[in-house]
N, C-alpha and C positions, 0 to 999 in steps of 0.2 A: 504372583502376577497372573491375572486372568485376562484373556483376550476374547472379546465378544464381537463378532462381525455381523453387519447388517445395516439396514437403512435407519436414518436418524429418527424418523417418525415412530418406528417400532422400538428398536433397540435403545436409541438415545433417550426417548421418553421414559422407558422402563428403568434405565440406569439412574437417571436424575431423580426419579421418584422412589428408588429403592431405599429402604430403611437403613441399610448398611453403608450408605454413602454419606460422608461428612463434607466433602468438598468436590467440586466439579471443575475441571479445566477443559476449555474448548478452544481450538483454532478452527475458524470457519467463517461463514458469511455473517453479516450484521443481523440479517433477519433470523437466522438460526440462533445467534447469540442472544438476541432479545427473548426468543422463545425459551431457551435454556435458562437464562437469567431469571425470567419470570417464574418458571417452574421451580427453580432452586429457592427463590424467596418464599414461595408458597410453603416450603418445608423448612425455611430458615436455615438454608445451607449456604456455605461460602461458595463463591464461584470466581474463577479467573478466566477472562474471555479475551482472546486475541482475534480481532474481527477484520472487517474490510478496511480499505483505505483508498485514498485518492491523492497519492503522494505528489508533492510539488518538488520540482528541480529548478533551482534558481541559477541562472547564468548571468554573472555580473559583468560589468563593462570591461574589466581587465582580463577576462578569461580568453584563452586561445579558442577561437570559434571551431577550428578543426578538431582539436582535442576534446572540446566540450561536446561536440556532436557525436564523437565516437563513444564517449561515456554515456551520453543520453540514449543512444541507440541500444547499447548493451543493457541499460537500465529499464527499457520498456519492451524490447523485442525478445529478450531471453525467455525461453519457455512459452513463446507466443503471448507474452504479457500476462500469463496466468499465475501471477505472483501478487500477493496482497500489497506489497511495498513497491510495486512497479511505478516508475515516475510517469504517470499518465497525464500530468499537467506540467508544462515547461514554461517558466516565466523568465523572459530575457530582457535585459536592459537594452534600450534602443541603440546605443552605439555599436553593438555587435550583432544586432538582430538579423540584418540581411545576410551577413556572412554565415551566421549560425544556421539559418534555415536552409541555405543553399548546401551547406555541408551535411546537415541532417538528411536532406532529400537524397544526396549521394550515398550516404551510409545506408539508408533504408532500401534503396534500389539495388545496392550491392549485396544484400543478404541472399544467400543461396538457399533455395527451398526445393531441394530435390527429393529423391526417395529417402526414406528413413534409414536405410542401410548405407546410404552415401555419407561418408565421414564429413563431407563439406556442408551437409545440410545443417542449418542453424536452428531451425525449429520446425515442428510438425503441426498436426491438426489440433483444433480445440477439442474439449472433452466430449461434446455432443452437439446435436443439431440445434438444441435450444440455445446453447451458448453462441453459436454462429448467428442465429436469428437476433439475439440480443445485441451483439456487437455491431452487426450490419445495420440494425435498426437505429442504434445510437449514431452511427456515421451518417446514414441517410437523412435522419432528422436534423442533424447539425448542418449539413450542406443545404438542406431545404430552408433552414433558418438564416442562412447567409454566410456560414463558414466557408473558407477556401480549402478545397481538397488539394494538398500539395503533392501527395503521392499515395498510391494504394487505393483502399476503399472497396475492394472487391474480392471475391473468392478466387483462389488460384485453382484449386481442385478439392473435391471432397469437403472436408471440414477445415481446410487450411485457408486462412485469410492473408492477403498480402500485407506487408508492413505499411501502416497507414499513419500519415501525419496530416493533421488539420490545423489551419491557421485561423486565429481570432473567432472561435465559436462564441455564440451567445452564452454569456455567463450563467444563464438560467437553464441551458440545455442539458440533457441527460449525459452527453459525452463529457461535459465539464464537471458536473456535480455528482454523478453516480459512478459506481465502480463497473467499468465495462468488462474487465477481466479478459482482455484480448490484446492483440498487437496494434493498438491505436493510441496515439498521444496527441495532445493539443498544445499549441504554442501561442502565447500572447506576448506582446511587447509592453514594457513599462518604462517610466522615465528615471526612476531612482530606486535605491534599496528599500526605502520606507514603503514605497508603493508595492514593491515586490513582496514584502512581508505581509502587507494588508491583503493582497490578492491570494497569497498562499493560505492565509488564515480564513478566507471566505469559503469555508467548507464545513460540513457536518462531521467530517473525519479528521483524524490527527494521528495517523499511525507512524509515518516516517516522512522525512524530507531530506533534501540535499542542496548543497551550495557549491557552485564552481567559481572559485576566485583564487588569486594569488595573494590576496590581502587577508591575513589571518584575522585582523580586527573586524573587517567587514563580515567575514565568515562567522565570527563569534557573535557579532551584533545580530546577524540573521538567526543564529542558533538560539539566542536569548529571546528573540521576538516571535519565532514560529512556534505555534502550539501543536506539538507532535511528540510522540514518545521517543523519537530519536531524530537527530539531525547530523548528517554526514557531510563534512567539508572536504572538497576535492575528489569526491567519488559520487556514484549514483546512489539512489535511495534504498535499494534492497541490499543490506549488509546483515550479516549474522555472526554471532559469537556465542558460544555455549555458556559463557560466564556473564554476558551482558543482559541487562533488563530489557526484555522484549514485550512491548505492549503499546497502547495508544491512548489518546485523549478522545473525548466525545464518543461518537458512534463507532470508533475503532476499538473500543473495549474497556475492560476493567481489570486492574491488577497487572502484574508483570510475571513473566516466566524466564527461566534461564538461571543457572548457577544457584547461588544462595537465595535468589528471589523466588524461585520455585519452592524451595524449602520453606521460606517464610509464608508463602500462600497456603501451604498445607500444614502449618503449625498454629496451634491455638495458644495464646498467651494466658498464663495463669498467675495471679498475684497471691503469694503465700507470705504471711507475716507471722512472726513469732515474738511474743513478749518475753523479755529477759528478766522481768520482775517476777519475784517469787509469788505464787498465788496460793490462796488457802491459808489455814492456820499454821 
């Protein structure tokens, strides 16, 4: 095993182009994945890419709004939303919408954002100033276009952004369509499960999704209908298992990692045939 540290533009490019490399695996942004995939194909090398996401969390009409809000808050605000599978889109059936957003607001505002040495602190700063600028830009643009800011939407200190919930953003807005990679989620209401699936699929991404319901048939219907690499019923969208196939549809990547799936990505198939007929005189 060799470890090379450095920035992608230098080290990454050199590794992908190296004659001794037969397969490249990347977990990173979609933009980086496109660059790595393009370079890999120039050399006709296999690649496995786990990239960005805009994961949808569906809250169906039979869900407990309080429990659903607690799951949703954990699914977006853990690690300040800096998780590719974070449920940054929440799609709620109308009968539980009002109770859900009230409970989610309370969950967001109860998050403790103290010093990093404080055991009660639930998340800290974003990775850099550029990330803060991007996230706040998404929020401000959404509000300017008509979204309702339910809570948050501003810096607390340094690079730490308050937990943010937006209601009914324009479906063409960056906060709804692009990966913010920060502590911000958007909530919309729908009339039924079929509409929820349609809204969930209206994305260039398809990394992960989740469905909160007590009705397993509804959950499985959603799982069959949503185009994403994984669908989790009764939990939030960022789940992980060392043996499970991790990867996505669309701009969320190519191939799968985890357990035997990683082995398969790094294995070339070969067809060998042997004639049992005697040959020659």
